[in-house]
C-alpha positions in Angstrom: -47.4 -15.4 58.1 -47.9 -11.9 59.1 -51.4 -12.6 57.9 -52.0 -15.5 60.4 -50.3 -13.7 63.3 -52.7 -10.8 62.7 -55.9 -13.2 62.5 -54.6 -15.0 65.5 -54.3 -11.5 67.4 -57.7 -10.5 66.1 -59.3 -13.7 67.2 -57.7 -13.8 70.5 -58.9 -10.2 71.0 -62.7 -10.8 70.1 -62.6 -13.3 72.5 -61.1 -11.7 75.5 -63.2 -8.8 74.8 -66.3 -11.2 74.7 -65.3 -12.6 77.9 -64.9 -9.2 79.8 -67.9 -8.3 78.6 -69.9 -11.1 80.2 -67.6 -10.8 83.4 -68.7 -7.0 83.4 -72.3 -7.6 83.4 -73.3 -10.2 86.1 -77.0 -9.4 85.7 -77.1 -10.2 82.0 -78.4 -13.8 82.9 -81.0 -12.3 85.1 -80.4 -14.7 88.3 -77.3 -15.3 90.6 -77.6 -19.0 89.8 -77.2 -18.5 86.1 -74.3 -15.8 86.7 -72.5 -19.0 88.6 -73.0 -20.9 85.6 -71.7 -18.1 83.4 -68.6 -18.2 85.4 -68.2 -21.8 84.9 -68.8 -21.6 81.0 -66.4 -18.8 80.8 -63.5 -20.7 82.9 -64.2 -23.8 80.4 -63.7 -21.3 77.2 -60.7 -19.9 78.4 -59.3 -23.3 78.9 -60.1 -24.3 75.4 -59.2 -21.1 73.8 -55.6 -22.0 73.2 -56.4 -25.1 71.7 -59.2 -23.8 69.4 -56.4 -21.0 68.2 -54.0 -23.7 67.7 -56.6 -25.4 65.3 -57.5 -22.3 63.5 -54.0 -21.1 63.1 -53.1 -24.6 61.6 -55.7 -24.6 59.0 -55.0 -21.1 57.9 -51.1 -22.5 57.5 -52.5 -25.3 55.3 -54.3 -23.0 53.2 -51.5 -20.6 52.6 -49.3 -23.4 51.7 -51.8 -24.8 49.2 -52.2 -20.9 47.8 -48.3 -20.8 47.8 -47.9 -24.5 45.7 -50.8 -23.1 43.0 -49.0 -19.8 42.4 -45.7 -21.4 42.1 -47.1 -23.9 39.5 -48.9 -21.4 37.7 -45.7 -19.2 37.5 -43.6 -22.0 36.3 -46.0 -23.2 33.7 -46.4 -19.7 32.1 -42.9 -19.1 32.6 -42.1 -22.3 30.5 -44.9 -21.2 27.8 -42.9 -18.0 27.5 -39.3 -19.5 27.6 -40.5 -22.1 24.8 -42.5 -19.9 22.4 -39.5 -18.0 20.7 -37.6 -21.1 20.7 -40.5 -23.0 18.6 -41.2 -20.3 16.2 -39.8 -22.4 13.5 -42.4 -25.2 13.1 -42.2 -28.8 11.5 -45.2 -29.5 10.0 -46.5 -33.1 8.9 -49.2 -32.0 6.0 -50.8 -35.3 4.9 -47.6 -37.2 5.3 -45.4 -34.5 3.7 -43.1 -32.6 6.0 -42.8 -29.0 5.6 -41.1 -26.2 7.6 -43.0 -23.0 8.3 -42.7 -19.9 10.7 -45.1 -19.5 13.4 -45.8 -16.2 12.5 -46.7 -17.1 9.0 -49.3 -19.4 10.2 -51.0 -16.9 12.5 -50.5 -14.1 10.1 -54.2 -13.8 9.3 -55.9 -12.4 12.3 -59.0 -14.2 13.4 -58.6 -17.3 11.7 -58.8 -20.8 12.9 -55.4 -21.1 11.6 -54.0 -18.1 13.6 -55.6 -19.4 16.8 -54.6 -23.1 16.5 -50.9 -22.2 16.1 -50.8 -19.2 18.5 -48.6 -21.3 20.9 -51.7 -21.7 23.4 -52.6 -24.9 22.3 -49.5 -26.5 21.3 -49.7 -29.5 23.7 -53.4 -30.5 22.4 -52.6 -30.1 18.9 -52.6 -33.5 16.9 -49.0 -34.9 16.3 -47.2 -37.6 14.3 -45.1 -40.4 16.1 -42.2 -37.9 15.8 -43.9 -35.1 17.4 -44.7 -33.1 14.8 -47.7 -31.1 14.3 -49.9 -33.0 12.0 -52.3 -31.1 9.4 -54.9 -33.5 7.8 -54.6 -32.0 4.6 -53.1 -32.8 1.1 -49.7 -31.2 0.6 -50.6 -29.9 -3.0 -53.5 -27.6 -1.2 -51.6 -26.3 1.9 -48.6 -25.6 0.0 -50.0 -23.0 -2.2 -51.7 -21.3 0.9 -48.3 -21.1 2.7 -46.5 -19.8 -0.2 -49.0 -17.1 -0.6 -48.6 -16.0 3.1 -44.8 -15.8 2.8 -45.1 -13.8 -0.6 -47.5 -11.7 1.2 -45.1 -11.3 4.1 -42.4 -9.9 1.9 -44.5 -8.1 -0.3 -42.9 -4.7 -1.2 -44.2 -1.4 -3.3 -41.5 -1.6 -5.7 -42.1 -5.5 -6.5 -44.9 -7.1 -8.4 -48.2 -7.5 -6.6 -49.0 -10.6 -4.7 -52.0 -12.7 -6.5 -54.0 -15.4 -5.0 -53.1 -18.8 -5.6 -54.9 -19.6 -9.1 -52.9 -22.4 -10.6 -54.5 -25.9 -10.2 -54.5 -28.7 -12.2 -58.2 -28.9 -12.2 -61.6 -27.5 -11.4 -61.7 -29.9 -8.7 -58.7 -29.4 -7.1 -59.5 -25.5 -7.1 -62.8 -26.1 -5.6 -61.0 -28.2 -2.6 -58.7 -25.6 -2.4 -61.4 -22.7 -1.8 -62.7 -25.3 0.3 -59.9 -25.9 2.5 -59.2 -22.1 3.0 -62.8 -21.4 4.2 -62.3 -24.2 6.8 -59.4 -22.6 8.1 -61.2 -19.2 8.3 -58.6 -17.7 5.9 -60.6 -16.2 3.2 -60.1 -12.5 4.2 -56.3 -13.2 4.0 -55.9 -15.6 0.8 -58.7 -13.6 -0.9 -58.8 -10.2 0.5 -61.2 -7.4 0.1 -60.3 -3.5 0.2 -62.5 -0.4 0.6 -61.6 2.5 -1.7 -63.1 6.0 -2.2 -64.6 6.9 -5.6 -66.6 9.9 -4.8 -65.3 12.8 -2.6 -62.5 14.0 -0.7 -59.7 11.1 0.0 -58.3 13.4 2.7 -61.6 13.4 4.3 -61.7 9.6 5.1 -60.0 7.2 7.2 -60.3 3.4 5.8 -59.2 0.5 8.0 -58.5 -3.0 6.5 -59.0 -6.5 7.8 -60.2 -7.6 10.6 -61.8 -4.4 11.2 -62.9 -3.5 7.7 -64.6 -0.1 7.9 -64.8 3.9 7.0 -65.0 7.0 9.0 -65.6 10.1 6.8 -65.9 13.5 7.9 -67.5 14.6 4.6 -70.3 12.7 2.6 -68.6 10.4 0.0 -69.0 7.1 -1.8 -66.9 4.1 -1.0 -66.4 0.4 -3.1 -65.8 -2.8 -1.6 -63.7 -4.2 -4.2 -61.3 -7.7 -4.4 -57.7 -7.6 -4.4 -55.1 -9.9 -6.0 -58.0 -12.4 -7.4 -61.1 -12.0 -9.4 -63.6 -14.0 -6.8 -66.7 -11.7 -7.0 -68.3 -10.4 -3.9 -71.9 -11.8 -3.6 -72.9 -10.9 -0.1 -71.7 -8.5 2.5 -73.2 -7.1 6.0 -72.9 -3.3 6.9 -73.2 -2.2 10.9 -74.1 1.2 10.9 -72.4 3.7 13.4 -73.3 7.3 13.5 -73.8 7.8 9.9 -75.7 10.4 7.9 -77.5 9.7 4.7 -76.5 6.2 4.4 -76.8 4.4 1.1 -75.7 0.7 0.4 -75.8 -1.0 -2.6 -74.4 -2.3 -5.8 -72.6 -0.1 -8.8 -71.7 -1.5 -12.2 -67.7 -1.2 -11.7 -67.0 -0.2 -15.2 -68.6 3.0 -15.5 -69.1 4.0 -11.7 -65.8 3.1 -10.0 -62.9 4.1 -12.3 -64.0 7.8 -12.0 -62.8 9.4 -8.7 -64.9 12.7 -8.4 -64.0 14.9 -5.7 -66.7 17.4 -4.3 -70.4 17.3 -4.5 -71.8 14.1 -6.0 -75.0 11.8 -6.1 -74.9 8.5 -4.1 -75.4 4.7 -4.4 -78.8 4.2 -6.0 -79.0 8.0 -7.4 -76.2 7.9 -9.9 -76.3 5.8 -13.0 -75.4 2.2 -12.8 -76.2 1.8 -9.3 -79.0 0.7 -7.0 -79.4 0.1 -3.2 -81.3 0.9 -0.1 -81.7 4.6 1.0 -81.5 4.5 4.8 -82.5 8.1 5.5 -85.6 8.0 3.3 -86.4 4.1 4.1 -86.7 2.6 0.8 -85.2 1.3 -2.4 -83.2 3.4 -5.1 -82.3 2.5 -8.5 -80.5 5.3 -10.6 -82.5 7.9 -8.9 -85.7 6.1 -8.5 -87.4 5.6 -5.3 -89.3 2.8 -3.8 -90.8 3.3 -0.3 -90.2 0.2 2.3 -93.0 0.3 4.8 -91.8 0.3 8.6 -88.1 0.4 7.4 -85.9 2.5 9.6 -82.4 2.3 10.6 -80.6 3.9 13.8 -76.9 3.4 15.2 -76.2 -0.3 15.6 -78.7 -1.3 12.7 -77.2 -4.5 11.0 -78.2 -4.2 7.2 -77.4 -7.5 5.2 -77.4 -7.6 1.5 -77.3 -11.1 -0.3 -76.8 -12.6 -3.8 -76.0 -9.1 -5.6 -79.2 -7.6 -4.1 -81.6 -10.3 -4.6 -82.5 -10.1 -1.0 -82.1 -7.5 1.8 -82.2 -7.8 5.5 -82.4 -5.4 8.3 -81.5 -6.7 11.9 -82.6 -9.9 10.4 -85.8 -9.2 9.0 -86.0 -9.5 5.3 -87.0 -6.0 3.7 -86.6 -6.7 0.0 -86.4 -10.0 -1.9 -86.7 -11.0 -5.6 -88.7 -14.1 -4.5 -91.6 -12.2 -3.4 -94.6 -12.4 -5.6 -96.4 -8.9 -4.8 -95.5 -5.5 -6.3 -91.9 -5.7 -7.7 -88.9 -3.3 -7.9 -87.2 -4.3 -11.1 -83.8 -4.0 -11.8 -83.1 -3.8 -15.6 -81.1 -6.8 -17.3 -78.5 -4.1 -18.6 -77.5 -3.5 -15.1 -77.5 -7.1 -13.7 -75.4 -8.5 -16.5 -72.4 -6.7 -16.0 -70.0 -7.0 -13.2 -71.1 -5.4 -9.9 -69.3 -4.5 -6.6 -70.9 -3.3 -3.3 -70.9 0.4 -2.6 -71.5 2.7 0.4 -72.5 6.4 0.6 -72.8 8.5 3.9 -70.9 10.7 6.2 -69.7 9.1 9.6 -68.6 5.7 10.5 -69.7 2.0 9.5 -68.2 -1.2 9.4 -68.2 -4.1 6.8 -68.3 -8.1 8.0 -69.7 -11.1 6.6 -68.3 -10.6 3.2 -69.0 -13.7 1.1 -67.4 -14.5 -2.2 -68.4 -16.6 -5.3 -66.8 -19.9 -5.1 -66.3 -19.8 -8.8 -63.4 -17.7 -9.7 -64.9 -16.1 -12.8 -67.8 -13.8 -12.7 -70.8 -15.7 -14.2 -73.1 -12.8 -16.1 -76.5 -13.5 -16.2 -79.4 -11.8 -18.4 -82.1 -12.4 -16.1 -83.3 -9.4 -14.3 -84.1 -9.1 -10.6 -87.5 -8.5 -9.4 -87.2 -7.0 -6.0 -90.4 -6.7 -3.9 -90.8 -4.9 -0.6 -91.8 -6.9 2.4 
């Protein structure tokens, strides 16, 4: 109401100022006749002024009341949500017709997943429910339950206990594939089949490694890191790297049996230079295999560049543009079959910071070895 009174006073003052100005300047109209007309007009204005102010004040009062109603409704709604959320932390789920009980924090433990968003508490009123008001999930219980059990085990994991492993006991291959498909659908792959960064060359104290959902490295010294799996054996097939401020970046693949297991502090060669490794050399602009360099015309990188490697090095993209591919028909960059037939893992060398994203896993659990060689052509 103080606002309304101030506005009313301001309007009255402005109107009176206008009237006084017109009365103090009788020559403004240019003639005595028009001056008399102005005086009559001023008298009409003064007579109508109280009614005009009353209408304006009423309109402002109605607007203020409407605003107060909306604020009250908003506070009531948010207060209701905040009050209900702790009490509803234990959720009753109808999963494909079978009832199960789970903590909300278990369902939301994989940050960034569809499941975490769906059961965050913000969308409870819009989620599908059965006739008894229980949240309904249209998945078979024999697929959904192993995922929940794994999340429970991971939440209670301790250094002294046995490591938690991803669900791997299924009646047949079809059931396993359907489980993987469901996990992908809910965006739970990073949580159910996690990947981890580890340093394998360099000084561990000089590097900071972050996990999901911001998988990446910040290293004050030049070092080499690998991206591996934890608790499962689904091999990584593709990944993307977002370059930060990084020096001598080398990105590619290494043979895990020889390259990964030997942590070597101090000076060392990088990915593509050491034996049993190949990849992109972002500094020189080309492909490396065990020290052999092949230049890629027009290839350059900078801060923010996104490098995508698909199908274990069969296809390379820089900012969405293909720069090397095993499908090209011109001059080839051949990778010997003795490397391709072994288990390969992504690897990264450099000094600075970079992030890993868009990691894809083989839908098959076991690694399928191939005796075919890759013939990479620069585009």
